C-alpha positions as CSV (number, residue, x, y, z in Angstrom):
1,X,16.5,-3.2,5.8
2,X,13.4,-6.1,4.9
3,X,10.6,-5.6,5.2
4,X,9.0,-8.7,4.7
5,X,4.3,-9.1,4.0
6,X,3.1,-12.1,4.6
7,X,-0.5,-14.1,4.9
8,X,-1.0,-17.5,6.7
9,X,0.3,-19.3,3.4
10,X,2.9,-17.3,1.9
11,X,5.6,-13.9,1.5
12,X,3.1,-11.2,-0.2
13,X,5.9,-8.5,-0.5
14,X,9.5,-8.1,0.4
15,X,11.5,-5.6,-0.5
16,X,15.0,-3.9,1.1
17,X,15.5,-1.2,1.6
18,X,19.3,1.2,0.9
19,X,21.3,2.3,4.1
20,X,20.5,5.2,5.5
21,X,16.5,4.9,4.1
22,X,14.0,6.1,7.3
23,X,10.0,4.8,6.2
24,X,8.6,7.8,7.2
25,X,4.9,7.8,6.7
26,X,5.0,8.1,3.0
27,X,7.6,5.2,2.2
28,X,4.2,3.4,4.1
29,X,2.5,3.8,2.2
30,X,3.5,3.6,-0.6
31,X,4.9,-0.6,0.6
32,X,0.8,-1.0,2.0
33,X,-0.4,0.2,-1.5
34,X,2.3,-2.1,-3.3
35,X,0.9,-5.3,-1.3
36,X,-2.1,-4.8,-1.6
37,X,-2.6,-4.7,-4.4
38,X,-0.5,-7.3,-4.7
39,X,-2.5,-8.9,-2.6
40,X,-5.4,-7.7,-4.4
41,X,-4.1,-9.3,-7.9
42,X,-3.2,-12.6,-5.9
43,X,-6.8,-12.8,-4.5
44,X,-8.7,-12.8,-8.4
45,X,-6.5,-15.8,-8.2
46,X,-7.5,-17.9,-5.6
47,X,-10.6,-17.4,-6.6
48,X,-11.3,-17.9,-9.9
49,X,-11.9,-21.3,-9.2
50,X,-14.0,-21.2,-6.1
51,X,-17.8,-22.2,-6.9
52,X,-20.2,-21.7,-4.2
53,X,-23.5,-23.4,-4.8
54,X,-26.4,-23.3,-3.0
55,X,-29.9,-25.0,-2.6
56,X,-32.5,-23.6,-0.7
57,X,-35.0,-26.1,-1.3
58,X,-36.7,-28.5,0.6
């Protein structure tokens, strides 16, 4: 079985499970931790090029 996590721009994680593997809360928790780490790393790369300027003067 394939498990896919994605956002609007890309696939965040694609994982293939072994046959006869049950998705328990522990397995799902591990997958979520992986995808959150992957997404966090990707977000750092995207945010590195973001500049925000603000001018409060009238």
